[in-house]
C-alpha positions as CSV (number, residue, x, y, z in Angstrom):
1,M,-97.3,-122.0,16.0
2,A,-100.9,-123.0,15.3
3,R,-101.5,-126.6,14.5
4,N,-103.0,-125.8,11.1
5,L,-99.8,-124.1,10.0
6,I,-96.6,-125.8,8.7
7,P,-93.2,-124.1,8.8
8,I,-91.7,-123.3,5.4
9,S,-88.5,-125.0,6.4
10,D,-90.4,-128.3,6.8
11,V,-91.9,-127.9,3.3
12,V,-88.4,-127.2,1.8
13,N,-86.8,-130.1,3.6
14,D,-89.6,-132.5,2.5
15,F,-89.2,-131.4,-1.1
16,I,-85.5,-131.9,-1.1
17,L,-85.7,-135.3,0.5
18,S,-88.3,-136.4,-2.1
19,V,-86.0,-135.6,-5.1
20,T,-84.6,-138.7,-6.7
21,D,-81.6,-139.1,-9.1
22,D,-83.8,-139.3,-12.2
23,D,-86.0,-136.3,-11.2
24,Y,-85.9,-133.2,-13.3
25,S,-85.2,-131.2,-10.2
26,N,-82.3,-133.4,-8.9
27,D,-79.5,-130.8,-9.2
28,V,-81.2,-127.8,-7.5
29,S,-79.6,-126.2,-4.5
30,D,-81.2,-126.0,-1.1
31,T,-80.9,-122.2,-1.1
32,L,-82.8,-121.9,-4.4
33,V,-85.6,-124.2,-3.2
34,H,-85.9,-122.0,-0.1
35,N,-86.1,-118.9,-2.2
36,Y,-88.8,-120.4,-4.4
37,A,-90.7,-121.4,-1.3
38,L,-90.8,-117.8,-0.1
39,R,-91.8,-116.5,-3.5
40,G,-94.6,-119.0,-3.6
41,L,-95.8,-118.0,-0.1
42,R,-95.7,-114.4,-1.1
43,E,-97.6,-115.0,-4.4
44,M,-100.3,-117.0,-2.8
45,G,-100.4,-114.7,0.2
46,F,-101.8,-111.8,-1.8
47,D,-105.1,-113.6,-2.7
48,T,-105.4,-117.2,-1.6
49,L,-103.6,-117.1,1.8
50,Q,-104.3,-113.5,2.9
51,V,-102.9,-113.1,6.4
52,V,-104.8,-110.2,8.1
53,K,-103.0,-108.8,11.2
54,S,-104.3,-106.3,13.7
55,L,-101.9,-103.9,15.5
56,K,-102.4,-101.0,17.9
57,L,-100.0,-98.3,16.7
58,P,-99.1,-95.0,18.2
59,V,-100.1,-91.7,16.5
60,N,-97.4,-89.0,16.0
61,Q,-99.2,-86.2,17.8
62,D,-97.1,-83.5,16.1
63,L,-97.8,-84.5,12.6
64,G,-101.0,-86.7,12.9
65,T,-99.3,-89.7,11.3
66,V,-99.0,-93.5,11.9
67,E,-96.0,-95.5,10.7
68,L,-96.9,-98.6,8.8
69,P,-95.7,-102.0,10.0
70,D,-92.6,-103.5,8.4
71,D,-94.6,-106.4,6.9
72,F,-97.4,-104.2,5.5
73,V,-98.8,-105.0,2.1
74,D,-102.3,-103.5,1.9
75,L,-104.7,-101.8,4.3
76,V,-107.9,-103.4,5.4
77,K,-109.2,-100.9,8.0
78,V,-108.0,-98.3,10.4
79,G,-109.9,-96.9,13.4
80,I,-110.3,-96.9,17.2
81,V,-111.8,-99.3,19.7
82,G,-114.9,-98.2,21.4
83,S,-116.1,-99.0,24.9
84,D,-118.2,-101.8,23.3
85,G,-115.1,-103.5,22.0
86,L,-115.9,-102.7,18.3
87,I,-113.6,-101.0,15.9
88,Y,-115.0,-97.6,14.7
89,V,-113.4,-97.1,11.3
90,F,-111.9,-94.0,9.8
91,G,-113.1,-92.9,6.4
92,Q,-110.7,-92.4,3.5
93,N,-110.0,-88.8,2.5
94,K,-107.6,-88.4,-0.5
95,N,-107.5,-84.7,0.1
96,I,-105.5,-84.8,3.3
97,N,-102.3,-82.9,2.7
98,Y,-98.9,-84.6,3.1
99,S,-96.8,-82.4,1.0
100,Q,-93.0,-81.9,1.3
101,K,-90.6,-79.2,0.4
102,Y,-87.0,-79.0,-0.6
103,L,-84.4,-78.6,2.1
104,T,-82.3,-75.5,1.4
105,D,-79.1,-74.0,2.8
106,A,-78.6,-70.5,4.1
107,A,-78.3,-69.1,0.5
108,G,-81.6,-70.7,-0.5
109,N,-80.0,-73.4,-2.7
110,N,-81.5,-76.9,-2.7
111,I,-79.4,-79.6,-0.8
112,D,-78.4,-83.0,-2.2
113,S,-76.6,-84.5,0.7
114,N,-76.3,-88.0,-0.9
115,D,-75.1,-86.7,-4.3
116,D,-77.7,-89.0,-5.9
117,G,-79.3,-86.3,-8.1
118,V,-82.4,-86.0,-5.8
119,F,-82.7,-83.0,-3.6
120,D,-83.4,-83.6,0.1
121,R,-87.0,-83.0,1.2
122,V,-88.7,-82.4,4.6
123,N,-92.3,-82.4,5.7
124,D,-94.3,-79.3,4.9
125,K,-97.6,-80.1,6.5
126,E,-99.6,-79.3,9.7
127,K,-101.5,-81.7,11.8
128,P,-105.0,-82.0,10.1
129,E,-108.2,-81.9,12.0
130,L,-111.5,-83.5,11.0
131,I,-114.1,-81.1,9.8
132,A,-117.6,-82.6,9.8
133,A,-119.2,-82.3,6.3
134,Y,-122.5,-81.2,7.9
135,R,-121.0,-78.6,10.3
136,G,-123.7,-75.9,10.7
137,Y,-126.5,-78.3,10.2
138,E,-126.4,-80.1,13.5
139,S,-129.8,-78.8,14.6
140,Y,-131.8,-80.6,12.0
141,V,-129.6,-83.4,10.7
142,F,-131.4,-86.8,11.2
143,Q,-128.8,-89.2,12.7
144,N,-130.5,-91.6,15.1
145,Y,-129.3,-94.8,13.3
146,L,-126.0,-96.5,12.9
147,D,-125.0,-98.6,9.9
148,E,-121.6,-100.2,9.5
149,N,-120.0,-97.9,12.0
150,T,-121.2,-94.8,10.0
151,Y,-123.9,-92.5,11.5
152,G,-126.8,-91.7,9.2
153,S,-126.8,-88.1,7.9
154,L,-128.8,-85.7,5.7
155,Y,-129.0,-86.7,2.1
156,G,-126.3,-85.0,0.0
157,L,-124.2,-83.8,2.9
158,G,-121.2,-86.2,2.8
159,G,-122.8,-89.6,3.5
160,G,-122.3,-89.8,7.2
161,H,-119.9,-89.0,10.0
162,Y,-116.7,-91.0,10.8
163,T,-114.7,-90.9,14.0
164,G,-111.7,-89.8,11.9
165,E,-110.2,-89.8,8.4
166,Y,-107.0,-91.1,6.9
167,R,-105.0,-91.1,3.7
168,M,-102.3,-93.5,2.6
169,N,-98.8,-92.1,2.2
170,Y,-96.8,-94.8,0.5
171,E,-93.8,-92.6,-0.3
172,Q,-93.2,-92.0,3.4
173,N,-94.6,-95.4,4.5
174,R,-97.2,-94.0,6.9
175,L,-100.9,-93.1,7.4
176,E,-102.0,-89.5,7.5
177,I,-104.7,-89.2,10.2
178,A,-107.3,-86.4,10.6
179,S,-109.5,-86.4,13.7
180,S,-111.3,-83.9,15.9
181,D,-110.0,-85.9,18.9
182,N,-106.4,-86.4,19.9
183,Y,-106.1,-90.2,19.7
184,T,-102.8,-91.5,21.1
185,D,-103.1,-94.8,19.1
186,V,-105.2,-96.4,16.5
187,I,-106.0,-100.0,15.4
188,V,-104.6,-100.9,11.9
189,E,-105.8,-104.1,10.2
190,Y,-103.7,-105.0,7.2
191,I,-102.7,-107.7,4.8
192,A,-99.2,-108.9,5.9
193,D,-96.3,-110.4,3.9
194,E,-95.8,-113.7,5.6
195,A,-92.6,-114.3,3.7
196,R,-90.9,-111.5,5.8
197,S,-91.6,-113.4,9.1
198,V,-88.8,-114.7,11.2
199,N,-90.3,-118.2,10.9
200,P,-92.7,-118.1,7.9
201,S,-95.4,-120.8,7.7
202,I,-98.2,-121.8,5.4
203,H,-101.6,-123.3,6.0
204,I,-101.8,-127.0,5.7
205,Y,-104.5,-126.7,3.0
206,A,-101.9,-124.9,0.7
207,E,-99.0,-127.2,1.4
208,N,-99.4,-129.2,-1.8
209,A,-99.8,-126.0,-3.8
210,L,-96.5,-124.7,-2.5
211,R,-94.8,-127.9,-3.4
212,S,-96.1,-127.7,-6.9
213,Y,-95.0,-124.1,-7.2
214,I,-91.5,-125.0,-6.1
215,Y,-91.2,-127.8,-8.7
216,Y,-92.7,-125.7,-11.5
217,R,-90.3,-122.8,-10.8
218,V,-87.3,-125.1,-10.5
219,I,-87.7,-126.7,-13.9
220,E,-89.2,-123.7,-15.7
221,R,-85.9,-122.4,-17.1
222,K,-84.1,-125.7,-17.6
223,S,-83.5,-126.4,-21.3
224,S,-83.1,-130.1,-20.6
225,V,-86.7,-130.4,-19.4
226,P,-89.3,-131.2,-22.1
227,Y,-91.9,-128.5,-22.8
228,N,-94.8,-130.9,-22.0
229,E,-93.4,-131.5,-18.5
230,K,-93.2,-127.8,-17.8
231,M,-96.8,-127.3,-18.9
232,R,-97.9,-130.2,-16.8
233,A,-96.1,-128.8,-13.8
234,R,-97.6,-125.4,-14.4
235,Q,-101.1,-126.8,-14.7
236,E,-100.7,-128.9,-11.5
237,Y,-99.7,-125.8,-9.6
238,Y,-102.7,-123.9,-10.6
239,N,-105.0,-126.9,-9.9
240,E,-103.6,-127.3,-6.4
241,R,-103.9,-123.5,-5.9
242,R,-107.6,-123.5,-6.9
243,L,-108.2,-126.5,-4.5
244,A,-106.4,-124.7,-1.7
245,N,-108.5,-121.6,-2.3
246,A,-111.7,-123.6,-2.3
247,R,-110.8,-125.2,1.0
248,L,-109.7,-122.0,2.7
249,K,-112.8,-120.1,1.6
250,S,-115.4,-122.8,1.9
251,F,-118.9,-121.5,2.6
252,S,-120.8,-123.9,5.0
253,K,-124.5,-124.6,5.1
254,D,-124.8,-122.9,8.5
255,E,-123.1,-119.8,7.2
256,A,-125.5,-119.7,4.3
257,L,-128.5,-119.9,6.5
258,K,-127.2,-117.3,8.8
259,T,-126.6,-114.9,5.9
260,I,-130.1,-115.5,4.5
261,R,-131.7,-114.9,7.9
262,K,-129.7,-111.8,8.4
263,N,-131.1,-110.2,5.3
264,F,-134.7,-110.7,6.4
265,K,-135.4,-107.8,8.8
266,L,-138.5,-105.7,9.3
267,S,-138.2,-102.2,8.1
268,P,-139.1,-99.3,10.5
269,K,-142.6,-97.8,10.2
270,H,-142.9,-94.2,9.2
């Protein structure tokens, strides 16, 4: 484990050890504290602590699909690695087909094998292929520049050429891939749910925020805790969360200068 990460188990143990007899959270169980810790990790992980993972995943050659990871939350990018070591991203195409059809018996009746009131369904799609938006215009399309992994194209003809296209299929937990090349695998970068890890951990900058979250959730529904204390605990959590967010996303002086210099480039002469 990286030195800037702290196991959730350590945070939970420290919280339990710090509880005194006159504390508002003195009668909470260890299991409940652990559950609140995972909830806090998940809540902060969607914005403040976004963990971006990168996996090389195989492509189902028959259907043109890629199964999503078990800790998947949201997609960052999908593409292939070029010979230069860069990821060439796929463009999103919401028109890629991933339809299904009802499974029927020999008499043509729909089948409900689980008796749950929902008929069984099977895939009813073919492997898609990428059709370039400018096909037929190759002889005079200007494309001798590259910007953000997208080749320049003729104005009004689709906005460039990607190495492939994809569509999210949340129902079947997969990506639908369309490409003119038969890629055996793709690179998927995604936001992960750290709470599902075998040994979940949190960045040291957010440790206090997680402690504050646990305390706030523990006393939130207790009728014996004064309202002012609940509001104080809530405010403390959000203050610690903002502080953690500021530390994790700090913008240094060198980064600012680098960004400014990057934007000053000479334009090509025509």
